[in-house]
C-alpha positions as semicolon CSV with decimal commas, in nm:
position;residue;x (nm);y (nm);z (nm)
1;M;3,309;-4,621;-0,273
2;S;3,011;-4,704;-0,397
3;E;2,805;-4,509;-0,734
4;N;2,554;-4,380;-0,452
5;E;2,827;-4,231;-0,222
6;K;2,988;-4,067;-0,479
7;H;2,708;-3,851;-0,532
8;T;2,613;-3,757;-0,174
9;Q;2,982;-3,662;-0,124
10;T;3,029;-3,244;-0,187
11;G;3,374;-3,214;-0,180
12;F;3,282;-2,896;0,048
13;D;3,501;-2,815;0,366
14;D;3,252;-2,811;0,706
15;D;3,356;-2,518;0,793
16;A;2,963;-2,419;0,925
17;P;2,923;-2,325;1,282
18;D;2,744;-2,623;1,469
19;L;2,411;-2,425;1,509
20;S;2,268;-2,684;1,767
21;A;2,537;-2,534;1,980
22;P;2,403;-2,364;2,257
23;D;2,490;-2,017;2,182
24;W;2,283;-2,037;1,846
25;S;2,021;-2,234;2,017
26;D;2,019;-1,953;2,238
27;K;1,965;-1,705;1,948
28;F;1,695;-1,862;1,728
29;A;1,463;-1,925;2,071
30;S;1,503;-1,557;2,103
31;A;1,499;-1,455;1,772
32;T;1,137;-1,279;1,621
33;V;0,950;-1,427;1,307
34;Q;0,823;-1,239;1,051
35;R;0,628;-1,398;0,797
36;G;0,484;-1,254;0,477
37;R;0,469;-0,862;0,381
38;P;0,457;-0,602;0,664
39;K;0,071;-0,492;0,746
40;A;0,027;-0,142;0,569
41;D;-0,095;0,151;0,770
42;V;-0,413;0,152;0,598
43;T;-0,571;-0,182;0,409
44;K;-0,839;-0,201;0,163
45;V;-1,133;-0,403;0,191
46;S;-1,192;-0,694;-0,081
47;T;-1,559;-0,649;-0,231
48;T;-1,722;-0,754;-0,533
49;I;-1,884;-0,515;-0,744
50;R;-2,023;-0,566;-1,119
51;L;-1,915;-0,266;-1,361
52;D;-2,028;-0,233;-1,712
53;A;-1,757;-0,410;-1,945
54;D;-1,691;-0,073;-2,135
55;I;-1,615;0,081;-1,828
56;I;-1,356;-0,183;-1,736
57;A;-1,219;-0,156;-2,093
58;A;-1,209;0,243;-2,085
59;F;-0,971;0,177;-1,729
60;K;-0,770;-0,152;-1,865
61;A;-0,724;0,069;-2,177
62;E;-0,493;0,302;-1,983
63;G;-0,211;0,028;-1,886
64;S;-0,173;-0,139;-1,554
65;G;-0,294;-0,023;-1,220
66;W;-0,664;0,043;-1,353
67;Q;-0,810;-0,113;-1,051
68;S;-0,617;0,143;-0,837
69;R;-0,772;0,387;-1,093
70;I;-1,130;0,291;-1,076
71;N;-1,081;0,332;-0,652
72;D;-0,939;0,686;-0,714
73;A;-1,216;0,780;-0,925
74;L;-1,464;0,654;-0,696
75;R;-1,322;0,863;-0,406
76;K;-1,332;1,185;-0,620
77;V;-1,708;1,120;-0,699
78;A;-1,761;1,013;-0,325
79;G;-1,538;1,365;-0,248
80;L;-1,312;1,202;-0,023
């Protein structure tokens, strides 16, 4: 056995099922593909807004979640 062949030998028993078998192929074909994060009921809109630096600094000083707190403050002012 050559040096390259030694590295390709895993030493594991081949007890994995044959995924190309018809019963597995049928299961894969009928499976629903779900990619990414689930969609939220209410999504937010990405926008750009220019705020004074001291406003941003004040919200950031309170810790993480500063963007959500700005959103809540705007919601309160808008009466929503």
